[in-house]
C-alpha positions in Angstrom: 51.8 67.5 17.9 48.7 65.4 17.8 48.9 61.9 17.0 46.9 60.6 13.7 43.8 59.9 16.3 43.6 62.5 18.1 43.7 64.3 14.5 40.5 62.2 13.4 38.8 63.2 16.3 38.8 67.6 16.0 39.4 70.2 13.4 42.3 72.7 13.3 39.6 74.9 13.3 38.1 73.7 16.3 41.6 73.7 18.2 42.2 77.5 17.2 38.9 78.4 18.9 39.6 76.4 21.7 43.1 77.7 22.7 42.1 81.6 21.4 40.8 83.9 23.9 37.5 84.8 23.5 37.4 88.0 25.8 37.1 86.1 29.0 40.4 85.3 30.9 41.5 81.2 30.4 44.0 79.6 32.1 45.1 75.8 32.3 46.2 73.8 35.0 47.9 70.3 34.5 48.6 68.0 37.4 51.0 65.4 37.9 50.6 62.5 35.6 50.4 58.5 36.4 52.2 56.0 34.0 49.0 54.3 32.1 51.3 51.8 30.2 55.3 51.4 28.6 55.0 54.7 26.2 51.7 56.1 27.7 50.9 59.1 30.0 47.3 60.4 31.2 48.1 63.7 32.8 44.8 65.8 34.4 43.9 69.0 33.7 41.5 72.0 34.8 40.3 74.1 32.2 39.5 77.7 33.9 37.2 80.0 32.4 36.1 83.5 33.8 33.2 85.2 33.1 32.0 88.5 35.1 33.4 88.1 38.5 33.0 84.1 38.5 35.2 81.3 37.6 33.9 78.2 35.5 35.8 75.6 36.0 36.0 71.8 34.0 37.9 69.0 34.7 39.7 66.6 31.8 43.0 65.0 31.0 45.3 64.8 28.1 46.8 61.6 27.1 50.2 61.6 25.6 52.4 58.5 24.3 55.7 58.1 22.9 55.8 58.2 19.5 59.6 57.9 18.2 62.8 57.2 20.6 62.6 61.1 21.9 59.0 62.4 20.5 56.2 62.4 22.3 52.4 63.2 21.1 49.1 64.2 22.5 46.5 61.4 21.8 43.5 62.5 23.7 42.7 66.3 24.5 40.2 67.5 26.7 
């Protein structure tokens, strides 16, 4: 589930391409998050892609916000 703001910065095709396997093994490592403010948490993410025998890592973060009583949504993507 994405927030409206996150939807403005990406397309469905881009998300699908990001999470699809393009012949390479992909991995995602999400570490312990930290509270940014009430109802908002940020989690560091390591994105891994193996091509041939090497592994390429890219570091980013995901922000999750509370959108309702028991509902959360991703506000920023890597």
